[in-house]
C-alpha positions in Angstrom: 92.3 88.3 108.9 92.8 86.4 112.1 95.9 84.9 113.6 95.5 82.7 116.7 98.4 81.2 118.4 98.2 78.4 121.0 99.9 78.6 124.3 103.4 77.0 124.1 106.6 77.0 125.9 109.1 79.8 125.5 111.0 79.7 122.2 114.4 77.9 122.2 117.3 80.0 123.1 119.2 79.2 119.9 120.0 82.3 117.9 117.8 82.2 114.7 119.4 82.5 111.3 119.7 86.0 109.8 116.3 86.9 108.4 115.9 88.8 105.1 112.6 90.3 104.0 111.8 91.0 100.3 108.8 91.8 98.2 107.7 89.0 95.9 107.9 89.8 92.2 107.0 88.0 89.0 109.0 84.8 88.9 108.5 84.0 92.6 105.8 81.4 91.8 107.5 78.7 93.8 107.4 80.8 97.0 103.6 81.2 96.7 103.2 77.4 96.1 105.4 76.8 99.2 103.4 79.1 101.4 100.1 77.4 100.3 101.4 73.8 100.7 103.0 74.6 104.1 100.1 76.6 105.4 100.0 74.4 108.6 103.2 76.1 109.7 101.8 79.6 109.2 98.0 79.3 109.7 95.9 80.0 112.7 94.5 77.1 114.7 91.4 77.0 112.5 93.5 77.0 109.3 95.9 74.1 109.6 95.2 72.4 106.3 97.4 72.8 103.3 95.9 75.2 100.8 95.5 74.7 97.1 98.1 76.9 95.3 96.8 79.5 92.9 96.6 78.4 89.3 99.5 79.4 87.1 97.5 82.3 85.6 96.3 83.5 89.0 99.9 83.4 90.3 101.1 85.5 87.4 98.3 88.0 88.0 99.0 88.1 91.8 102.7 88.7 91.4 102.3 91.3 88.7 99.7 93.4 90.5 101.3 96.6 91.6 98.5 97.2 94.1 99.3 93.9 96.0 102.4 94.0 98.0 103.5 90.5 99.2 106.5 90.4 101.5 108.2 87.2 102.6 110.7 86.7 105.3 113.4 84.1 104.6 115.8 82.3 106.8 118.3 81.3 104.2 116.1 80.1 101.3 113.3 79.0 103.5 110.2 81.2 103.8 109.5 81.7 107.5 107.0 84.5 107.4 104.8 86.5 105.0 102.6 89.6 104.8 100.2 90.6 102.1 98.9 94.2 101.8 96.5 95.5 99.3 96.1 99.1 98.1 92.5 100.2 98.3 90.9 103.3 96.8 88.5 105.4 98.9 86.1 108.1 97.9 87.2 110.6 100.6 90.0 111.7 102.9 92.9 110.0 101.1 92.4 108.2 97.9 94.8 105.4 98.7 94.9 103.3 101.8 96.8 100.1 102.5 95.0 97.1 104.0 97.2 94.6 105.7 95.3 91.5 104.6 97.2 88.6 106.0 100.3 88.0 108.1 101.9 84.8 109.3 105.1 83.6 110.8 106.0 79.9 111.0 105.6 78.6 114.5 109.2 77.8 115.1 110.2 81.3 114.1 107.7 83.2 116.2 108.8 85.7 118.9 111.9 86.7 117.1 110.7 90.0 115.5 109.8 88.6 112.1 106.2 89.9 112.3 107.5 93.4 113.1 110.1 93.2 110.3 107.3 92.3 107.9 105.1 95.2 109.1 108.1 97.5 108.8 108.5 96.4 105.1 104.8 97.2 104.6 105.2 100.6 106.2 108.3 101.3 104.0 106.4 100.3 100.9 103.5 102.6 101.9 105.8 105.5 102.3 107.5 105.0 99.0 104.1 104.8 97.3 102.9 108.0 99.0 100.3 106.1 101.0 99.9 107.7 104.5 97.1 105.5 105.9 96.4 101.9 106.4 94.5 99.4 108.5 94.3 95.8 109.6 91.4 93.7 110.9 91.8 91.2 113.7 90.0 89.8 116.7 90.3 91.4 120.1 90.8 88.0 121.5 93.9 87.4 119.4 96.3 88.7 121.9 99.5 88.0 119.8 98.1 90.0 116.8 96.8 92.8 119.0 100.3 93.1 120.7 102.0 93.0 117.3 99.8 95.7 115.7 100.1 98.0 118.8 103.9 97.6 118.8 104.0 98.5 115.2 102.2 101.8 116.0 98.6 100.8 115.2 95.8 102.1 117.3 92.4 100.6 117.9 89.9 103.3 116.8 86.6 101.6 117.9 85.6 98.9 120.3 82.5 97.8 118.4 83.9 97.0 114.9 82.3 93.9 113.3 83.5 92.1 110.2 81.0 90.3 107.9 82.2 87.8 105.4 80.5 87.0 102.2 80.6 84.0 99.9 79.2 84.4 96.4 78.4 81.3 94.4 78.9 81.2 90.7 
């Protein structure tokens, strides 16, 4: 999971709309479609293309999966941020951990606390589920993400972590 932001001028001084954050549930199919189709507003610099939405069956499975917590921040009815976290089982220490898999805030809504509100929702969810540990993977060069995760109480445990990605053909 990598979020990269480009340098830009300070955000406008206009007060943003009130933001509400809620967990997606079955029936929120249109929100997932919106996030995929408007990926350019949320994605990193390398991920500016619209994405293909999940199929109808995949959308139903995604929204019904209790081990996937998808939170979306709304300004009115407009999705302006999202965060997905997946519950993972481990063989030691604590059975259940939460992996913050992806987070994004639309460019025009950045620097208004939405990322923090989304991570707060993930933390609240973890506590209600009895999950005491979690993690996120990012790049050390992604200064915005590093600052967000540190502000949310995260700590970098190792300087030499490396992430390998796999693609399996079928």
